[in-house]
PyMOL CGO cylinders between C-alpha atoms (Angstrom):
from pymol import cmd
from pymol.cgo import CYLINDER

trace = [
    CYLINDER, -21.82, 18.86, -75.28, -20.54, 20.39, -78.47, 0.3, 1, 1, 1, 1, 1, 1,
    CYLINDER, -20.54, 20.39, -78.47, -23.37, 21.26, -80.87, 0.3, 1, 1, 1, 1, 1, 1,
    CYLINDER, -23.37, 21.26, -80.87, -25.93, 19.85, -78.40, 0.3, 1, 1, 1, 1, 1, 1,
    CYLINDER, -25.93, 19.85, -78.40, -26.64, 22.12, -75.47, 0.3, 1, 1, 1, 1, 1, 1,
    CYLINDER, -26.64, 22.12, -75.47, -30.19, 22.52, -74.14, 0.3, 1, 1, 1, 1, 1, 1,
    CYLINDER, -30.19, 22.52, -74.14, -30.89, 18.97, -73.03, 0.3, 1, 1, 1, 1, 1, 1,
    CYLINDER, -30.89, 18.97, -73.03, -34.25, 17.57, -71.91, 0.3, 1, 1, 1, 1, 1, 1,
    CYLINDER, -34.25, 17.57, -71.91, -33.12, 14.40, -70.14, 0.3, 1, 1, 1, 1, 1, 1,
    CYLINDER, -33.12, 14.40, -70.14, -35.40, 14.92, -67.14, 0.3, 1, 1, 1, 1, 1, 1,
    CYLINDER, -35.40, 14.92, -67.14, -35.24, 11.20, -66.39, 0.3, 1, 1, 1, 1, 1, 1,
    CYLINDER, -35.24, 11.20, -66.39, -31.66, 11.70, -65.16, 0.3, 1, 1, 1, 1, 1, 1,
    CYLINDER, -31.66, 11.70, -65.16, -33.01, 13.80, -62.29, 0.3, 1, 1, 1, 1, 1, 1,
    CYLINDER, -33.01, 13.80, -62.29, -36.24, 11.88, -61.70, 0.3, 1, 1, 1, 1, 1, 1,
    CYLINDER, -36.24, 11.88, -61.70, -34.25, 8.68, -61.21, 0.3, 1, 1, 1, 1, 1, 1,
    CYLINDER, -34.25, 8.68, -61.21, -32.49, 9.99, -58.07, 0.3, 1, 1, 1, 1, 1, 1,
    CYLINDER, -32.49, 9.99, -58.07, -34.38, 8.73, -54.99, 0.3, 1, 1, 1, 1, 1, 1,
    CYLINDER, -34.38, 8.73, -54.99, -35.65, 11.52, -52.77, 0.3, 1, 1, 1, 1, 1, 1,
    CYLINDER, -35.65, 11.52, -52.77, -34.81, 14.34, -55.18, 0.3, 1, 1, 1, 1, 1, 1,
    CYLINDER, -34.81, 14.34, -55.18, -37.71, 16.70, -55.88, 0.3, 1, 1, 1, 1, 1, 1,
    CYLINDER, -37.71, 16.70, -55.88, -38.01, 18.27, -59.34, 0.3, 1, 1, 1, 1, 1, 1,
    CYLINDER, -38.01, 18.27, -59.34, -40.15, 21.30, -60.14, 0.3, 1, 1, 1, 1, 1, 1,
    CYLINDER, -40.15, 21.30, -60.14, -40.76, 23.14, -63.42, 0.3, 1, 1, 1, 1, 1, 1,
    CYLINDER, -40.76, 23.14, -63.42, -42.68, 26.44, -63.60, 0.3, 1, 1, 1, 1, 1, 1,
    CYLINDER, -42.68, 26.44, -63.60, -44.66, 27.61, -66.60, 0.3, 1, 1, 1, 1, 1, 1,
    CYLINDER, -44.66, 27.61, -66.60, -44.75, 31.29, -65.66, 0.3, 1, 1, 1, 1, 1, 1,
    CYLINDER, -44.75, 31.29, -65.66, -43.09, 33.87, -63.45, 0.3, 1, 1, 1, 1, 1, 1,
    CYLINDER, -43.09, 33.87, -63.45, -45.58, 33.72, -60.58, 0.3, 1, 1, 1, 1, 1, 1,
    CYLINDER, -45.58, 33.72, -60.58, -45.30, 29.95, -60.35, 0.3, 1, 1, 1, 1, 1, 1,
    CYLINDER, -45.30, 29.95, -60.35, -41.51, 30.22, -60.49, 0.3, 1, 1, 1, 1, 1, 1,
    CYLINDER, -41.51, 30.22, -60.49, -41.65, 32.38, -57.35, 0.3, 1, 1, 1, 1, 1, 1,
    CYLINDER, -41.65, 32.38, -57.35, -43.99, 29.93, -55.63, 0.3, 1, 1, 1, 1, 1, 1,
    CYLINDER, -43.99, 29.93, -55.63, -41.89, 26.89, -56.49, 0.3, 1, 1, 1, 1, 1, 1,
    CYLINDER, -41.89, 26.89, -56.49, -38.57, 28.51, -55.57, 0.3, 1, 1, 1, 1, 1, 1,
    CYLINDER, -38.57, 28.51, -55.57, -39.89, 29.73, -52.24, 0.3, 1, 1, 1, 1, 1, 1,
    CYLINDER, -39.89, 29.73, -52.24, -41.29, 26.30, -51.46, 0.3, 1, 1, 1, 1, 1, 1,
    CYLINDER, -41.29, 26.30, -51.46, -37.94, 24.77, -52.46, 0.3, 1, 1, 1, 1, 1, 1,
    CYLINDER, -37.94, 24.77, -52.46, -36.18, 27.04, -49.96, 0.3, 1, 1, 1, 1, 1, 1,
    CYLINDER, -36.18, 27.04, -49.96, -38.67, 26.09, -47.24, 0.3, 1, 1, 1, 1, 1, 1,
    CYLINDER, -38.67, 26.09, -47.24, -38.23, 22.38, -47.99, 0.3, 1, 1, 1, 1, 1, 1,
    CYLINDER, -38.23, 22.38, -47.99, -34.44, 22.71, -47.83, 0.3, 1, 1, 1, 1, 1, 1,
    CYLINDER, -34.44, 22.71, -47.83, -34.53, 24.70, -44.60, 0.3, 1, 1, 1, 1, 1, 1,
    CYLINDER, -34.53, 24.70, -44.60, -37.25, 22.87, -42.67, 0.3, 1, 1, 1, 1, 1, 1,
    CYLINDER, -37.25, 22.87, -42.67, -37.15, 19.35, -44.10, 0.3, 1, 1, 1, 1, 1, 1,
    CYLINDER, -37.15, 19.35, -44.10, -33.58, 19.09, -45.45, 0.3, 1, 1, 1, 1, 1, 1,
    CYLINDER, -33.58, 19.09, -45.45, -34.93, 18.15, -48.88, 0.3, 1, 1, 1, 1, 1, 1,
    CYLINDER, -34.93, 18.15, -48.88, -32.99, 18.64, -52.09, 0.3, 1, 1, 1, 1, 1, 1,
    CYLINDER, -32.99, 18.64, -52.09, -35.01, 20.32, -54.83, 0.3, 1, 1, 1, 1, 1, 1,
    CYLINDER, -35.01, 20.32, -54.83, -34.10, 20.99, -58.46, 0.3, 1, 1, 1, 1, 1, 1,
    CYLINDER, -34.10, 20.99, -58.46, -36.06, 23.70, -60.26, 0.3, 1, 1, 1, 1, 1, 1,
    CYLINDER, -36.06, 23.70, -60.26, -35.90, 23.31, -64.04, 0.3, 1, 1, 1, 1, 1, 1,
    CYLINDER, -35.90, 23.31, -64.04, -36.14, 26.57, -65.96, 0.3, 1, 1, 1, 1, 1, 1,
    CYLINDER, -36.14, 26.57, -65.96, -37.79, 26.43, -69.42, 0.3, 1, 1, 1, 1, 1, 1,
    CYLINDER, -37.79, 26.43, -69.42, -35.40, 28.66, -71.36, 0.3, 1, 1, 1, 1, 1, 1,
    CYLINDER, -35.40, 28.66, -71.36, -37.99, 29.05, -74.15, 0.3, 1, 1, 1, 1, 1, 1,
    CYLINDER, -37.99, 29.05, -74.15, -39.95, 31.26, -71.72, 0.3, 1, 1, 1, 1, 1, 1,
    CYLINDER, -39.95, 31.26, -71.72, -37.08, 33.44, -70.50, 0.3, 1, 1, 1, 1, 1, 1,
    CYLINDER, -37.08, 33.44, -70.50, -38.02, 36.45, -72.61, 0.3, 1, 1, 1, 1, 1, 1,
    CYLINDER, -38.02, 36.45, -72.61, -41.67, 35.63, -73.18, 0.3, 1, 1, 1, 1, 1, 1,
    CYLINDER, -41.67, 35.63, -73.18, -44.04, 38.47, -72.33, 0.3, 1, 1, 1, 1, 1, 1,
    CYLINDER, -44.04, 38.47, -72.33, -46.92, 38.03, -74.77, 0.3, 1, 1, 1, 1, 1, 1,
    CYLINDER, -46.92, 38.03, -74.77, -49.31, 35.19, -75.52, 0.3, 1, 1, 1, 1, 1, 1,
    CYLINDER, -49.31, 35.19, -75.52, -51.75, 35.76, -78.38, 0.3, 1, 1, 1, 1, 1, 1,
    CYLINDER, -51.75, 35.76, -78.38, -50.59, 39.06, -79.85, 0.3, 1, 1, 1, 1, 1, 1,
    CYLINDER, -50.59, 39.06, -79.85, -47.50, 41.23, -79.76, 0.3, 1, 1, 1, 1, 1, 1,
    CYLINDER, -47.50, 41.23, -79.76, -47.73, 43.60, -76.84, 0.3, 1, 1, 1, 1, 1, 1,
    CYLINDER, -47.73, 43.60, -76.84, -50.62, 41.88, -75.06, 0.3, 1, 1, 1, 1, 1, 1,
    CYLINDER, -50.62, 41.88, -75.06, -48.43, 41.17, -72.00, 0.3, 1, 1, 1, 1, 1, 1,
    CYLINDER, -48.43, 41.17, -72.00, -50.53, 38.10, -71.26, 0.3, 1, 1, 1, 1, 1, 1,
    CYLINDER, -50.53, 38.10, -71.26, -47.55, 36.03, -70.08, 0.3, 1, 1, 1, 1, 1, 1,
    CYLINDER, -47.55, 36.03, -70.08, -46.42, 38.66, -67.57, 0.3, 1, 1, 1, 1, 1, 1,
    CYLINDER, -46.42, 38.66, -67.57, -47.45, 38.04, -63.99, 0.3, 1, 1, 1, 1, 1, 1,
    CYLINDER, -47.45, 38.04, -63.99, -47.37, 40.16, -60.85, 0.3, 1, 1, 1, 1, 1, 1,
    CYLINDER, -47.37, 40.16, -60.85, -44.96, 39.21, -58.08, 0.3, 1, 1, 1, 1, 1, 1,
    CYLINDER, -44.96, 39.21, -58.08, -47.11, 37.07, -55.74, 0.3, 1, 1, 1, 1, 1, 1,
    CYLINDER, -47.11, 37.07, -55.74, -45.07, 38.08, -52.72, 0.3, 1, 1, 1, 1, 1, 1,
    CYLINDER, -45.07, 38.08, -52.72, -42.70, 36.42, -50.23, 0.3, 1, 1, 1, 1, 1, 1,
    CYLINDER, -42.70, 36.42, -50.23, -45.31, 34.13, -48.67, 0.3, 1, 1, 1, 1, 1, 1,
    CYLINDER, -45.31, 34.13, -48.67, -46.44, 32.54, -51.93, 0.3, 1, 1, 1, 1, 1, 1,
    CYLINDER, -46.44, 32.54, -51.93, -45.50, 28.86, -52.04, 0.3, 1, 1, 1, 1, 1, 1,
    CYLINDER, -45.50, 28.86, -52.04, -46.73, 25.99, -54.22, 0.3, 1, 1, 1, 1, 1, 1,
    CYLINDER, -46.73, 25.99, -54.22, -46.73, 22.75, -52.27, 0.3, 1, 1, 1, 1, 1, 1,
    CYLINDER, -46.73, 22.75, -52.27, -45.33, 19.52, -53.72, 0.3, 1, 1, 1, 1, 1, 1,
    CYLINDER, -45.33, 19.52, -53.72, -47.95, 17.97, -55.97, 0.3, 1, 1, 1, 1, 1, 1,
    CYLINDER, -47.95, 17.97, -55.97, -50.12, 21.10, -56.14, 0.3, 1, 1, 1, 1, 1, 1,
    CYLINDER, -50.12, 21.10, -56.14, -51.54, 21.44, -59.65, 0.3, 1, 1, 1, 1, 1, 1,
    CYLINDER, -51.54, 21.44, -59.65, -52.45, 24.48, -61.71, 0.3, 1, 1, 1, 1, 1, 1,
    CYLINDER, -52.45, 24.48, -61.71, -55.44, 24.60, -64.07, 0.3, 1, 1, 1, 1, 1, 1,
    CYLINDER, -55.44, 24.60, -64.07, -56.68, 26.85, -66.84, 0.3, 1, 1, 1, 1, 1, 1,
    CYLINDER, -56.68, 26.85, -66.84, -60.18, 26.39, -68.24, 0.3, 1, 1, 1, 1, 1, 1,
    CYLINDER, -60.18, 26.39, -68.24, -62.86, 23.87, -67.35, 0.3, 1, 1, 1, 1, 1, 1,
    CYLINDER, -62.86, 23.87, -67.35, -63.88, 22.32, -70.68, 0.3, 1, 1, 1, 1, 1, 1,
    CYLINDER, -63.88, 22.32, -70.68, -64.81, 18.65, -70.71, 0.3, 1, 1, 1, 1, 1, 1,
    CYLINDER, -64.81, 18.65, -70.71, -64.04, 17.63, -74.30, 0.3, 1, 1, 1, 1, 1, 1,
    CYLINDER, -64.04, 17.63, -74.30, -60.29, 17.53, -73.76, 0.3, 1, 1, 1, 1, 1, 1,
    CYLINDER, -60.29, 17.53, -73.76, -57.82, 17.84, -70.90, 0.3, 1, 1, 1, 1, 1, 1,
    CYLINDER, -57.82, 17.84, -70.90, -54.21, 18.67, -71.73, 0.3, 1, 1, 1, 1, 1, 1,
    CYLINDER, -54.21, 18.67, -71.73, -51.80, 17.67, -68.97, 0.3, 1, 1, 1, 1, 1, 1,
    CYLINDER, -51.80, 17.67, -68.97, -48.43, 19.35, -69.29, 0.3, 1, 1, 1, 1, 1, 1,
    CYLINDER, -48.43, 19.35, -69.29, -45.77, 21.50, -67.61, 0.3, 1, 1, 1, 1, 1, 1,
    CYLINDER, -45.77, 21.50, -67.61, -43.24, 24.26, -68.28, 0.3, 1, 1, 1, 1, 1, 1,
    CYLINDER, -43.24, 24.26, -68.28, -43.18, 25.52, -71.86, 0.3, 1, 1, 1, 1, 1, 1,
    CYLINDER, -43.18, 25.52, -71.86, -45.83, 22.93, -72.69, 0.3, 1, 1, 1, 1, 1, 1,
    CYLINDER, -45.83, 22.93, -72.69, -48.36, 25.05, -70.80, 0.3, 1, 1, 1, 1, 1, 1,
    CYLINDER, -48.36, 25.05, -70.80, -47.57, 28.07, -72.97, 0.3, 1, 1, 1, 1, 1, 1,
    CYLINDER, -47.57, 28.07, -72.97, -47.74, 26.04, -76.19, 0.3, 1, 1, 1, 1, 1, 1,
    CYLINDER, -47.74, 26.04, -76.19, -51.01, 24.46, -75.04, 0.3, 1, 1, 1, 1, 1, 1,
    CYLINDER, -51.01, 24.46, -75.04, -52.52, 27.88, -74.37, 0.3, 1, 1, 1, 1, 1, 1,
    CYLINDER, -52.52, 27.88, -74.37, -51.66, 28.88, -77.94, 0.3, 1, 1, 1, 1, 1, 1,
    CYLINDER, -51.66, 28.88, -77.94, -53.17, 25.65, -79.24, 0.3, 1, 1, 1, 1, 1, 1,
    CYLINDER, -53.17, 25.65, -79.24, -56.25, 26.18, -77.08, 0.3, 1, 1, 1, 1, 1, 1,
    CYLINDER, -56.25, 26.18, -77.08, -57.19, 29.31, -78.97, 0.3, 1, 1, 1, 1, 1, 1,
    CYLINDER, -57.19, 29.31, -78.97, -57.33, 27.37, -82.22, 0.3, 1, 1, 1, 1, 1, 1,
    CYLINDER, -57.33, 27.37, -82.22, -59.08, 24.36, -80.73, 0.3, 1, 1, 1, 1, 1, 1,
    CYLINDER, -59.08, 24.36, -80.73, -61.72, 26.44, -78.97, 0.3, 1, 1, 1, 1, 1, 1,
    CYLINDER, -61.72, 26.44, -78.97, -62.43, 28.22, -82.25, 0.3, 1, 1, 1, 1, 1, 1,
    CYLINDER, -62.43, 28.22, -82.25, -63.30, 24.76, -83.61, 0.3, 1, 1, 1, 1, 1, 1,
    CYLINDER, -63.30, 24.76, -83.61, -65.81, 24.22, -80.82, 0.3, 1, 1, 1, 1, 1, 1,
    CYLINDER, -65.81, 24.22, -80.82, -63.57, 22.09, -78.57, 0.3, 1, 1, 1, 1, 1, 1,
    CYLINDER, -63.57, 22.09, -78.57, -64.06, 22.83, -74.87, 0.3, 1, 1, 1, 1, 1, 1,
    CYLINDER, -64.06, 22.83, -74.87, -60.87, 22.08, -72.99, 0.3, 1, 1, 1, 1, 1, 1,
    CYLINDER, -60.87, 22.08, -72.99, -58.81, 22.58, -69.89, 0.3, 1, 1, 1, 1, 1, 1,
    CYLINDER, -58.81, 22.58, -69.89, -55.06, 22.67, -69.28, 0.3, 1, 1, 1, 1, 1, 1,
    CYLINDER, -55.06, 22.67, -69.28, -53.60, 21.03, -66.18, 0.3, 1, 1, 1, 1, 1, 1,
    CYLINDER, -53.60, 21.03, -66.18, -50.14, 22.28, -65.14, 0.3, 1, 1, 1, 1, 1, 1,
    CYLINDER, -50.14, 22.28, -65.14, -48.16, 19.67, -63.18, 0.3, 1, 1, 1, 1, 1, 1,
    CYLINDER, -48.16, 19.67, -63.18, -45.60, 22.10, -61.71, 0.3, 1, 1, 1, 1, 1, 1,
    CYLINDER, -45.60, 22.10, -61.71, -43.89, 19.20, -59.87, 0.3, 1, 1, 1, 1, 1, 1,
    CYLINDER, -43.89, 19.20, -59.87, -42.33, 16.41, -61.95, 0.3, 1, 1, 1, 1, 1, 1,
    CYLINDER, -42.33, 16.41, -61.95, -41.59, 14.13, -59.02, 0.3, 1, 1, 1, 1, 1, 1,
    CYLINDER, -41.59, 14.13, -59.02, -43.86, 13.19, -56.11, 0.3, 1, 1, 1, 1, 1, 1,
    CYLINDER, -43.86, 13.19, -56.11, -46.74, 13.70, -58.54, 0.3, 1, 1, 1, 1, 1, 1,
    CYLINDER, -46.74, 13.70, -58.54, -50.13, 13.59, -56.82, 0.3, 1, 1, 1, 1, 1, 1,
    CYLINDER, -50.13, 13.59, -56.82, -51.74, 11.06, -59.16, 0.3, 1, 1, 1, 1, 1, 1,
    CYLINDER, -51.74, 11.06, -59.16, -55.05, 11.15, -57.32, 0.3, 1, 1, 1, 1, 1, 1,
    CYLINDER, -55.05, 11.15, -57.32, -55.19, 14.91, -57.92, 0.3, 1, 1, 1, 1, 1, 1,
    CYLINDER, -55.19, 14.91, -57.92, -54.24, 14.51, -61.60, 0.3, 1, 1, 1, 1, 1, 1,
    CYLINDER, -54.24, 14.51, -61.60, -56.95, 11.89, -62.06, 0.3, 1, 1, 1, 1, 1, 1,
    CYLINDER, -56.95, 11.89, -62.06, -59.52, 14.09, -60.33, 0.3, 1, 1, 1, 1, 1, 1,
    CYLINDER, -59.52, 14.09, -60.33, -58.55, 17.01, -62.57, 0.3, 1, 1, 1, 1, 1, 1,
    CYLINDER, -58.55, 17.01, -62.57, -59.23, 15.07, -65.80, 0.3, 1, 1, 1, 1, 1, 1,
    CYLINDER, -59.23, 15.07, -65.80, -61.73, 12.35, -64.84, 0.3, 1, 1, 1, 1, 1, 1,
    CYLINDER, -61.73, 12.35, -64.84, -64.76, 14.20, -66.24, 0.3, 1, 1, 1, 1, 1, 1,
    CYLINDER, -64.76, 14.20, -66.24, -63.12, 14.84, -69.62, 0.3, 1, 1, 1, 1, 1, 1,
    CYLINDER, -63.12, 14.84, -69.62, -63.80, 12.78, -72.73, 0.3, 1, 1, 1, 1, 1, 1,
    CYLINDER, -63.80, 12.78, -72.73, -60.16, 12.66, -73.78, 0.3, 1, 1, 1, 1, 1, 1,
    CYLINDER, -60.16, 12.66, -73.78, -56.75, 13.38, -72.20, 0.3, 1, 1, 1, 1, 1, 1,
    CYLINDER, -56.75, 13.38, -72.20, -53.65, 14.54, -74.10, 0.3, 1, 1, 1, 1, 1, 1,
    CYLINDER, -53.65, 14.54, -74.10, -50.33, 14.57, -72.25, 0.3, 1, 1, 1, 1, 1, 1,
    CYLINDER, -50.33, 14.57, -72.25, -47.87, 17.10, -73.70, 0.3, 1, 1, 1, 1, 1, 1,
    CYLINDER, -47.87, 17.10, -73.70, -44.34, 16.37, -72.52, 0.3, 1, 1, 1, 1, 1, 1,
    CYLINDER, -44.34, 16.37, -72.52, -41.16, 18.16, -73.68, 0.3, 1, 1, 1, 1, 1, 1,
    CYLINDER, -41.16, 18.16, -73.68, -39.04, 15.37, -72.21, 0.3, 1, 1, 1, 1, 1, 1,
    CYLINDER, -39.04, 15.37, -72.21, -37.80, 12.57, -74.46, 0.3, 1, 1, 1, 1, 1, 1,
    CYLINDER, -37.80, 12.57, -74.46, -40.40, 9.89, -75.17, 0.3, 1, 1, 1, 1, 1, 1,
    CYLINDER, -40.40, 9.89, -75.17, -38.36, 7.21, -73.36, 0.3, 1, 1, 1, 1, 1, 1,
    CYLINDER, -38.36, 7.21, -73.36, -38.11, 7.82, -69.62, 0.3, 1, 1, 1, 1, 1, 1,
    CYLINDER, -38.11, 7.82, -69.62, -40.42, 10.83, -69.64, 0.3, 1, 1, 1, 1, 1, 1,
    CYLINDER, -40.42, 10.83, -69.64, -42.91, 11.96, -66.96, 0.3, 1, 1, 1, 1, 1, 1,
    CYLINDER, -42.91, 11.96, -66.96, -45.69, 11.11, -69.42, 0.3, 1, 1, 1, 1, 1, 1,
    CYLINDER, -45.69, 11.11, -69.42, -44.99, 7.40, -68.92, 0.3, 1, 1, 1, 1, 1, 1,
    CYLINDER, -44.99, 7.40, -68.92, -45.70, 7.73, -65.20, 0.3, 1, 1, 1, 1, 1, 1,
    CYLINDER, -45.70, 7.73, -65.20, -48.76, 9.89, -65.87, 0.3, 1, 1, 1, 1, 1, 1,
    CYLINDER, -48.76, 9.89, -65.87, -50.32, 7.36, -68.24, 0.3, 1, 1, 1, 1, 1, 1,
    CYLINDER, -50.32, 7.36, -68.24, -49.69, 4.57, -65.73, 0.3, 1, 1, 1, 1, 1, 1,
    CYLINDER, -49.69, 4.57, -65.73, -51.20, 6.60, -62.89, 0.3, 1, 1, 1, 1, 1, 1,
    CYLINDER, -51.20, 6.60, -62.89, -54.34, 7.45, -64.85, 0.3, 1, 1, 1, 1, 1, 1,
    CYLINDER, -54.34, 7.45, -64.85, -54.91, 3.90, -66.14, 0.3, 1, 1, 1, 1, 1, 1,
    CYLINDER, -54.91, 3.90, -66.14, -54.38, 2.46, -62.66, 0.3, 1, 1, 1, 1, 1, 1,
    CYLINDER, -54.38, 2.46, -62.66, -57.14, 4.77, -61.45, 0.3, 1, 1, 1, 1, 1, 1,
    CYLINDER, -57.14, 4.77, -61.45, -59.60, 3.52, -64.03, 0.3, 1, 1, 1, 1, 1, 1,
    CYLINDER, -59.60, 3.52, -64.03, -59.18, 5.83, -67.01, 0.3, 1, 1, 1, 1, 1, 1,
    CYLINDER, -59.18, 5.83, -67.01, -59.68, 3.97, -70.29, 0.3, 1, 1, 1, 1, 1, 1,
    CYLINDER, -59.68, 3.97, -70.29, -56.39, 3.88, -72.19, 0.3, 1, 1, 1, 1, 1, 1,
    CYLINDER, -56.39, 3.88, -72.19, -58.29, 4.63, -75.40, 0.3, 1, 1, 1, 1, 1, 1,
    CYLINDER, -58.29, 4.63, -75.40, -59.05, 8.07, -73.98, 0.3, 1, 1, 1, 1, 1, 1,
    CYLINDER, -59.05, 8.07, -73.98, -55.34, 8.85, -73.65, 0.3, 1, 1, 1, 1, 1, 1,
    CYLINDER, -55.34, 8.85, -73.65, -52.59, 10.04, -75.97, 0.3, 1, 1, 1, 1, 1, 1,
    CYLINDER, -52.59, 10.04, -75.97, -49.02, 11.25, -75.44, 0.3, 1, 1, 1, 1, 1, 1,
    CYLINDER, -49.02, 11.25, -75.44, -47.17, 13.95, -77.35, 0.3, 1, 1, 1, 1, 1, 1,
    CYLINDER, -47.17, 13.95, -77.35, -43.49, 13.99, -76.40, 0.3, 1, 1, 1, 1, 1, 1,
    CYLINDER, -43.49, 13.99, -76.40, -40.09, 15.06, -77.65, 0.3, 1, 1, 1, 1, 1, 1,
    CYLINDER, -40.09, 15.06, -77.65, -38.15, 12.70, -79.86, 0.3, 1, 1, 1, 1, 1, 1,
    CYLINDER, -38.15, 12.70, -79.86, -35.51, 10.39, -78.38, 0.3, 1, 1, 1, 1, 1, 1,
    CYLINDER, -35.51, 10.39, -78.38, -32.75, 12.74, -79.46, 0.3, 1, 1, 1, 1, 1, 1,
    CYLINDER, -32.75, 12.74, -79.46, -30.40, 15.39, -78.23, 0.3, 1, 1, 1, 1, 1, 1,
    CYLINDER, -30.40, 15.39, -78.23, -31.50, 18.96, -78.92, 0.3, 1, 1, 1, 1, 1, 1,
    CYLINDER, -31.50, 18.96, -78.92, -29.44, 20.82, -81.53, 0.3, 1, 1, 1, 1, 1, 1,
    CYLINDER, -29.44, 20.82, -81.53, -28.75, 24.56, -81.57, 0.3, 1, 1, 1, 1, 1, 1,
    CYLINDER, -28.75, 24.56, -81.57, -29.81, 27.33, -83.91, 0.3, 1, 1, 1, 1, 1, 1,
    CYLINDER, -29.81, 27.33, -83.91, -32.84, 27.05, -86.15, 0.3, 1, 1, 1, 1, 1, 1,
    CYLINDER, -32.84, 27.05, -86.15, -33.05, 23.30, -85.50, 0.3, 1, 1, 1, 1, 1, 1,
    CYLINDER, -33.05, 23.30, -85.50, -33.46, 23.76, -81.74, 0.3, 1, 1, 1, 1, 1, 1,
    CYLINDER, -33.46, 23.76, -81.74, -37.18, 23.01, -81.72, 0.3, 1, 1, 1, 1, 1, 1,
    CYLINDER, -37.18, 23.01, -81.72, -37.27, 20.30, -84.39, 0.3, 1, 1, 1, 1, 1, 1,
    CYLINDER, -37.27, 20.30, -84.39, -37.34, 17.42, -81.90, 0.3, 1, 1, 1, 1, 1, 1,
    CYLINDER, -37.34, 17.42, -81.90, -39.76, 19.11, -79.48, 0.3, 1, 1, 1, 1, 1, 1,
    CYLINDER, -39.76, 19.11, -79.48, -43.56, 19.35, -79.41, 0.3, 1, 1, 1, 1, 1, 1,
    CYLINDER, -43.56, 19.35, -79.41, -44.99, 22.46, -81.09, 0.3, 1, 1, 1, 1, 1, 1,
    CYLINDER, -44.99, 22.46, -81.09, -48.30, 24.30, -81.04, 0.3, 1, 1, 1, 1, 1, 1,
    CYLINDER, -48.30, 24.30, -81.04, -49.16, 22.74, -84.39, 0.3, 1, 1, 1, 1, 1, 1,
    CYLINDER, -49.16, 22.74, -84.39, -48.34, 19.27, -83.05, 0.3, 1, 1, 1, 1, 1, 1,
    CYLINDER, -48.34, 19.27, -83.05, -50.70, 19.81, -80.12, 0.3, 1, 1, 1, 1, 1, 1,
    CYLINDER, -50.70, 19.81, -80.12, -53.52, 20.92, -82.42, 0.3, 1, 1, 1, 1, 1, 1,
    CYLINDER, -53.52, 20.92, -82.42, -53.04, 17.94, -84.72, 0.3, 1, 1, 1, 1, 1, 1,
    CYLINDER, -53.04, 17.94, -84.72, -52.87, 15.38, -81.88, 0.3, 1, 1, 1, 1, 1, 1,
    CYLINDER, -52.87, 15.38, -81.88, -55.92, 16.90, -80.17, 0.3, 1, 1, 1, 1, 1, 1,
    CYLINDER, -55.92, 16.90, -80.17, -57.95, 16.62, -83.37, 0.3, 1, 1, 1, 1, 1, 1,
    CYLINDER, -57.95, 16.62, -83.37, -56.76, 13.05, -83.84, 0.3, 1, 1, 1, 1, 1, 1,
    CYLINDER, -56.76, 13.05, -83.84, -57.65, 12.09, -80.27, 0.3, 1, 1, 1, 1, 1, 1,
    CYLINDER, -57.65, 12.09, -80.27, -61.12, 13.63, -80.62, 0.3, 1, 1, 1, 1, 1, 1,
    CYLINDER, -61.12, 13.63, -80.62, -61.69, 12.08, -84.03, 0.3, 1, 1, 1, 1, 1, 1,
    CYLINDER, -61.69, 12.08, -84.03, -61.94, 15.45, -85.76, 0.3, 1, 1, 1, 1, 1, 1,
]
cmd.load_cgo(trace, "trace")
């Protein structure tokens, strides 16, 4: 729409009853989600939307130029990630970061800085943004002191709202929780494209705040 192009209005899709929405954070997961989407369409007549994080299109490295740490081998034609199946990196208990898509990549960058400060953490990758397995999410973070939800969707109508509700309903103390989301704004182009979105620095700052550092 004119100067606004790369929108993050995920709520538009999540509001359609029966529609499944997936969002991969890496190439291997993209294969698994797409192949499961094809199976769901063929065997169960389900409609699935796979959101592609364009920020990761040309991403090969993670911590240093040439490290190739965000390149993944083709997992093969039988690799499928079932609806609600989570991914996880790390097992620290000071902080759990729950996120998806590009948020996983940004959180991995932030993790290097936070771990250097003595913060033991884990990153939980949702993969599916509808039909979220809230019992599985709660189980993945229940033994952590604090939980930070990093959500590139707009603050209003974002998956993070549902995640907070699901965790609190399952007994997590709301004081343990914090959200970091995009602003309620369209996304501009050019150098301003990331201004309204969470950044690595934002994640580090919010994590410190949540942990009282």
